[in-house]
C-alpha positions as CSV (number, residue, x, y, z in Angstrom):
1,M,0.0,0.1,-0.2
2,T,1.4,3.6,-1.2
3,M,0.6,6.5,0.4
4,N,0.9,9.8,-1.4
5,A,1.7,13.0,-0.1
6,R,-1.7,14.0,0.0
7,T,-2.8,11.5,2.2
8,L,-0.1,12.0,4.4
9,L,-0.8,15.5,4.8
10,T,-4.4,14.7,5.9
11,Y,-3.5,12.2,8.4
12,L,-0.8,14.6,9.8
13,V,-3.6,17.5,10.0
14,L,-6.3,15.1,11.5
15,L,-3.7,13.8,14.3
16,F,-2.7,17.6,15.2
17,L,-6.1,18.5,15.2
18,L,-7.0,15.4,17.5
19,S,-4.3,16.1,19.8
20,G,-5.1,19.5,20.3
21,S,-8.8,18.5,21.5
22,L,-7.9,15.5,23.7
23,S,-5.2,17.8,25.6
24,A,-8.1,20.4,26.1
25,L,-10.0,17.5,27.8
26,G,-7.3,17.2,30.3
27,A,-7.7,18.1,34.2
28,Q,-5.9,21.0,33.9
29,P,-8.2,24.3,33.5
30,P,-7.0,26.9,31.2
31,A,-5.2,29.7,32.9
32,A,-7.9,32.4,32.2
33,D,-10.2,30.0,34.1
34,E,-7.9,29.6,36.8
35,A,-7.8,33.3,37.1
36,R,-11.8,33.6,37.0
37,L,-11.8,31.4,39.5
38,T,-9.5,32.8,41.9
39,K,-11.5,36.2,41.2
40,V,-14.9,34.9,42.2
41,K,-13.3,32.9,45.3
42,Q,-12.0,36.3,46.2
43,A,-15.2,38.2,45.8
44,A,-16.8,35.6,47.8
45,L,-14.2,35.8,50.7
46,D,-14.8,39.8,50.9
47,I,-18.4,39.3,51.5
48,P,-19.4,39.3,55.0
49,L,-21.4,36.2,56.1
50,G,-25.0,37.0,56.7
51,S,-25.0,39.3,53.7
52,P,-27.9,39.5,50.8
53,V,-25.7,38.4,47.8
54,E,-26.5,37.8,44.1
55,V,-24.5,35.2,42.5
56,R,-24.7,34.7,38.7
57,T,-24.1,31.3,37.0
58,H,-23.9,30.2,33.8
59,G,-27.4,31.4,32.8
60,D,-29.0,31.8,36.0
61,K,-29.6,34.2,38.8
62,V,-29.7,33.2,42.4
63,R,-30.5,35.6,45.2
64,G,-30.1,34.6,48.9
65,R,-28.0,35.0,52.0
66,L,-24.4,34.4,52.2
67,T,-24.2,31.5,54.8
68,G,-20.8,29.9,54.0
69,V,-17.4,29.9,51.6
70,A,-15.4,26.8,51.1
71,D,-13.1,25.4,48.8
72,E,-15.4,24.0,46.4
73,G,-18.1,26.9,46.5
74,V,-20.3,29.2,48.5
75,T,-23.5,28.4,50.5
76,L,-26.6,30.3,50.3
77,Q,-29.6,30.4,52.1
78,T,-32.8,30.9,49.9
79,V,-36.3,31.0,49.6
80,S,-38.2,28.9,47.6
81,G,-41.8,28.2,47.7
82,G,-42.1,29.8,51.2
83,R,-39.6,27.7,52.3
84,I,-35.9,28.2,53.5
85,E,-33.2,26.1,51.8
86,S,-29.7,25.9,51.9
87,R,-27.7,25.8,48.6
88,L,-24.5,25.1,47.4
89,L,-23.0,26.6,44.4
90,P,-19.9,25.3,43.1
91,F,-17.6,27.9,42.1
92,T,-16.8,26.2,38.8
93,D,-20.6,27.5,37.9
94,I,-20.5,31.1,39.0
95,S,-19.6,34.0,36.8
96,N,-20.1,36.5,39.3
97,V,-20.9,37.0,43.2
98,K,-22.0,40.3,44.9
99,I,-23.5,42.1,47.8
100,R,-27.2,42.9,46.6
101,Q,-27.6,46.5,47.4
102,K,-31.4,47.4,48.5
103,R,-32.7,50.5,47.3
104,S,-33.2,53.1,49.9
105,P,-36.6,55.2,49.6
106,L,-34.6,58.3,49.0
107,T,-33.3,56.6,46.4
108,M,-36.7,55.8,44.9
109,V,-38.1,59.3,45.4
110,M,-35.4,60.9,43.7
111,G,-36.2,58.5,40.6
112,V,-39.6,59.6,40.7
113,M,-39.0,63.2,41.1
114,T,-36.5,63.1,38.0
115,M,-39.4,61.5,35.8
116,L,-41.7,64.2,36.8
117,A,-39.5,66.7,36.0
118,T,-38.3,65.1,32.6
119,A,-41.9,65.0,31.5
120,G,-42.7,68.5,32.8
121,A,-39.8,69.8,30.7
122,I,-41.2,67.8,27.5
123,T,-44.4,69.3,27.8
124,A,-43.0,72.8,28.2
125,A,-41.3,72.2,25.2
126,V,-43.9,70.7,23.3
127,R,-46.5,73.8,24.2
128,R,-44.2,76.5,23.0
């Protein structure tokens, strides 16, 4: 069986592509993923326990109280269907974690006043 140069080149390209795909399946995550995990872990450690938090996972948003931070992830106390549940979210699934800020009544009043002032200015400009 003779192999021409084109067939040999095709086999070499396939071997190269497969070896790259197989190495991506290895146990070692890429450096960018390691940096993201480190950033998320540090953000979780900086939040005081008991704080209301919002955790963004890949495609979901979970709100609750931070009750623990471990090597594998964060534990939240959430309310679902009128029941309080404890939920562990692994760091590998988390894209962002932050303290959830409650809006003060003053902020809401200022927002309503700004809307009314804008509406008044638009009405005055239209009537001219």
